[in-house]
C-alpha positions as CSV (number, residue, x, y, z in Angstrom):
1,X,-47.7,37.7,29.4
2,X,-50.6,38.3,31.4
3,X,-52.0,35.2,33.5
4,X,-55.3,34.6,35.1
5,X,-55.9,33.3,38.7
6,X,-58.8,31.5,39.5
7,X,-60.4,31.7,42.9
8,X,-60.4,27.9,44.1
9,X,-61.3,28.8,47.9
10,X,-62.3,31.5,50.4
11,X,-62.6,31.3,53.9
12,X,-61.6,33.1,57.1
13,X,-60.3,31.2,60.2
14,X,-61.3,32.6,63.5
15,X,-59.3,30.6,66.2
16,X,-61.7,30.8,68.5
17,X,-63.2,28.1,66.5
18,X,-60.7,25.7,66.6
19,X,-58.9,26.4,69.4
20,X,-60.0,25.0,72.6
21,X,-61.9,27.0,75.2
22,X,-59.9,27.4,78.7
23,X,-61.0,29.2,81.4
24,X,-58.9,31.1,83.4
25,X,-57.4,29.1,86.7
26,X,-57.4,31.1,89.4
27,X,-56.1,28.5,92.1
28,X,-52.8,28.0,90.0
29,X,-49.8,31.2,90.4
30,X,-48.7,33.4,86.7
31,X,-45.4,31.2,87.0
32,X,-47.4,27.8,87.2
33,X,-49.8,28.5,84.7
34,X,-46.3,29.9,82.3
35,X,-45.1,26.6,82.7
36,X,-48.0,24.5,82.1
37,X,-48.5,26.3,78.8
38,X,-45.0,26.1,77.9
39,X,-45.1,22.4,78.6
40,X,-48.0,22.6,76.0
41,X,-46.7,24.0,73.7
42,X,-43.5,21.5,73.6
43,X,-45.4,18.6,73.3
44,X,-47.5,19.8,70.4
45,X,-44.3,20.8,68.5
46,X,-43.0,17.4,68.8
47,X,-46.7,16.1,68.0
48,X,-46.5,16.7,64.0
49,X,-44.3,13.7,63.2
50,X,-43.7,14.5,59.6
51,X,-42.8,18.4,60.4
52,X,-44.7,21.7,60.3
53,X,-44.7,23.5,57.0
54,X,-44.1,27.4,57.7
55,X,-46.0,30.7,56.0
56,X,-42.9,32.6,57.3
57,X,-43.1,36.7,56.4
58,X,-40.4,38.6,56.8
59,X,-40.3,42.3,57.3
60,X,-43.0,44.3,59.1
61,X,-44.7,45.6,56.9
62,X,-44.5,41.9,55.0
63,X,-42.8,43.8,51.7
64,X,-41.0,40.8,50.5
65,X,-43.9,38.7,50.7
66,X,-43.9,35.3,52.5
67,X,-41.9,32.3,51.9
68,X,-42.4,28.1,52.7
69,X,-40.7,27.2,55.7
70,X,-40.2,23.4,57.2
71,X,-40.0,22.6,60.6
72,X,-39.1,19.4,62.3
73,X,-38.8,19.2,66.2
74,X,-37.0,16.2,68.4
75,X,-37.7,15.5,71.8
76,X,-33.7,16.3,72.6
77,X,-34.1,19.9,71.7
78,X,-33.3,19.6,68.5
79,X,-34.6,21.1,65.1
80,X,-34.6,20.5,61.4
81,X,-35.3,23.4,59.6
82,X,-35.7,23.8,55.9
83,X,-36.8,26.3,53.5
84,X,-37.9,27.0,49.5
85,X,-34.8,28.6,49.0
86,X,-32.8,26.2,50.0
87,X,-34.6,23.7,48.3
88,X,-34.1,19.9,50.1
89,X,-31.3,20.5,51.8
90,X,-31.8,21.3,55.8
91,X,-29.9,22.1,58.9
92,X,-30.1,21.0,62.0
93,X,-30.1,23.3,65.3
94,X,-30.7,24.0,68.5
95,X,-34.6,25.3,70.0
96,X,-36.2,25.8,73.2
97,X,-39.3,27.0,74.6
98,X,-38.9,29.8,77.1
99,X,-41.2,32.4,79.2
100,X,-41.4,36.3,78.5
101,X,-44.8,37.4,78.8
102,X,-46.1,34.1,78.1
103,X,-44.5,31.3,76.4
104,X,-41.8,31.8,73.2
105,X,-40.0,29.9,70.4
106,X,-36.7,30.6,70.2
107,X,-33.5,29.1,67.5
108,X,-30.6,29.2,70.1
109,X,-28.3,28.3,67.9
110,X,-27.2,29.7,64.4
111,X,-28.8,27.8,61.4
112,X,-28.3,29.4,58.0
113,X,-31.4,28.6,56.6
114,X,-33.4,30.2,59.2
115,X,-30.9,32.8,59.5
116,X,-30.9,33.7,56.2
117,X,-34.1,36.2,56.3
118,X,-32.8,37.6,59.7
119,X,-28.7,38.4,58.8
120,X,-28.5,41.9,57.3
121,X,-25.1,41.5,56.5
122,X,-26.6,39.4,53.5
123,X,-27.2,41.5,50.1
124,X,-30.7,40.1,49.8
125,X,-34.6,41.5,50.5
126,X,-33.7,45.3,51.6
127,X,-30.0,45.1,50.5
128,X,-26.5,44.5,52.8
129,X,-27.2,46.4,56.3
130,X,-30.9,45.2,56.2
131,X,-31.3,41.8,54.8
132,X,-34.8,40.3,55.1
133,X,-35.2,41.8,58.4
134,X,-37.2,38.9,59.4
135,X,-37.6,36.8,62.9
136,X,-35.8,33.8,64.7
137,X,-37.8,34.5,68.0
138,X,-41.3,33.9,68.0
139,X,-44.3,34.1,70.3
140,X,-46.7,31.3,70.8
141,X,-49.8,32.9,70.7
142,X,-52.3,29.8,69.5
143,X,-52.4,26.1,68.8
144,X,-54.3,22.7,68.5
145,X,-52.7,19.9,66.7
146,X,-54.3,21.2,63.3
147,X,-52.1,24.7,63.6
148,X,-50.2,27.0,65.5
149,X,-49.8,30.5,65.3
150,X,-47.0,32.1,66.0
151,X,-46.1,36.1,66.1
152,X,-43.0,37.7,65.1
153,X,-41.2,38.8,68.5
154,X,-39.5,41.3,65.9
155,X,-41.9,42.3,63.3
156,X,-45.5,40.9,65.0
157,X,-46.0,38.8,61.7
158,X,-48.4,36.4,62.1
159,X,-46.6,32.8,61.5
160,X,-48.5,29.8,60.7
161,X,-47.5,26.3,61.0
162,X,-49.4,23.1,59.8
163,X,-48.2,19.5,59.7
164,X,-47.1,17.8,56.7
165,X,-49.2,15.6,55.4
166,X,-47.9,12.1,56.3
167,X,-47.0,10.3,53.5
168,X,-45.5,13.7,52.0
169,X,-41.5,14.0,52.8
170,X,-40.0,17.8,52.8
171,X,-38.4,16.8,49.5
172,X,-41.3,16.4,47.6
173,X,-43.5,19.5,49.3
174,X,-40.7,21.7,48.3
175,X,-40.7,20.8,44.7
176,X,-43.8,21.2,44.5
177,X,-43.8,24.8,46.1
178,X,-40.5,25.7,44.0
179,X,-42.6,24.5,40.3
180,X,-45.7,26.6,41.2
181,X,-43.0,29.5,41.8
182,X,-41.9,29.0,39.1
183,X,-44.7,28.7,36.5
184,X,-46.5,31.1,38.3
185,X,-44.3,33.8,38.4
186,X,-45.5,37.1,36.1
187,X,-45.3,41.2,36.4
188,X,-48.8,40.9,35.0
189,X,-52.1,39.3,36.2
190,X,-56.2,39.4,36.0
191,X,-58.0,38.9,39.1
192,X,-61.9,37.6,37.5
193,X,-64.7,37.8,39.7
194,X,-68.3,37.2,38.3
195,X,-67.1,37.9,34.9
196,X,-65.1,41.2,35.8
197,X,-61.5,41.9,35.1
198,X,-59.3,43.5,37.7
199,X,-55.5,44.2,36.9
200,X,-52.8,43.1,39.3
201,X,-49.7,43.7,38.9
202,X,-46.4,41.8,40.9
203,X,-43.5,43.3,42.4
204,X,-41.7,39.9,44.1
205,X,-44.3,38.4,46.1
206,X,-47.1,41.2,46.2
207,X,-49.4,42.0,44.4
208,X,-51.5,45.1,43.9
209,X,-54.5,45.1,42.8
210,X,-56.8,47.6,41.5
211,X,-60.6,47.4,41.8
212,X,-63.8,48.9,39.5
213,X,-63.4,52.4,42.0
214,X,-59.7,52.8,41.1
215,X,-58.7,51.5,44.9
216,X,-55.3,50.1,45.1
217,X,-54.8,47.2,47.2
218,X,-51.6,45.4,48.3
219,X,-51.9,41.6,48.9
220,X,-48.3,40.2,50.1
221,X,-48.5,36.3,49.3
222,X,-46.8,32.8,49.6
223,X,-46.6,30.1,46.9
224,X,-48.5,27.1,48.0
225,X,-48.5,23.4,45.8
226,X,-51.7,24.5,43.9
227,X,-51.5,28.1,43.6
228,X,-50.9,31.0,46.4
229,X,-52.6,32.6,49.6
230,X,-52.4,36.3,50.8
231,X,-51.2,37.0,53.8
232,X,-54.8,38.2,54.8
233,X,-57.9,38.2,53.3
234,X,-58.6,41.3,51.2
235,X,-61.9,42.6,49.6
236,X,-62.7,43.2,46.3
237,X,-66.4,44.2,45.2
238,X,-67.7,42.1,48.4
239,X,-65.6,38.6,47.7
240,X,-63.1,38.0,50.3
241,X,-60.2,36.8,48.8
242,X,-57.0,34.6,50.3
243,X,-56.7,31.7,48.2
244,X,-56.0,30.7,44.6
245,X,-55.4,27.7,42.5
246,X,-52.7,28.0,39.5
247,X,-54.7,27.3,35.9
248,X,-51.9,26.3,33.5
249,X,-54.5,26.9,30.9
250,X,-54.6,30.5,31.2
251,X,-51.1,31.2,30.2
């Protein structure tokens, strides 16, 4: 069964436009600046009263695609973690902000929901011995109240976190994600741009798009409540593509 992806919104976010410009402060030592950055990010993590939606990509080449996670940080160094794969189940563990060539976010106690993506003993992803090859330690690269950018210490993948909207619970959000992943799954799709059609094949959560020059582009993606989003924008026939909305009438 083919499904049609309707282009809903195209944008390219440059954090340079949303992150506060901060001049170098030369009257403070490197250790003082790191300490200030750690405090800044700790307060920022706590600022999302409803928790954070996390666009998590395991494995260095994103060959498994992306998964939606949920982090809710508390002032007592506790964090509640959820995952679309775990449904409405959540689990609490301990986190910390540390200094390692810059501030890092660390999950200091075992969390079965997060460590599901990094445990090589599990027969998932690449199988026993590999698992999903994901991260549980992250470099805090940039952040404001509307978005935090992490980088996996092992994979170097970009991990984006945005606040869960007020009035929406994680249980509601994850149910929407699971419904979208069920309705939107197929092995063949068609991308429509300006009345031209491009075939797409899917393996797990990675699209392979063939353009009009027979060039193939791999596009790892993550499900969203209304559609899906590529890990990074893909250029097809002069169009920068990243965000799509699911159209149920195309089934």
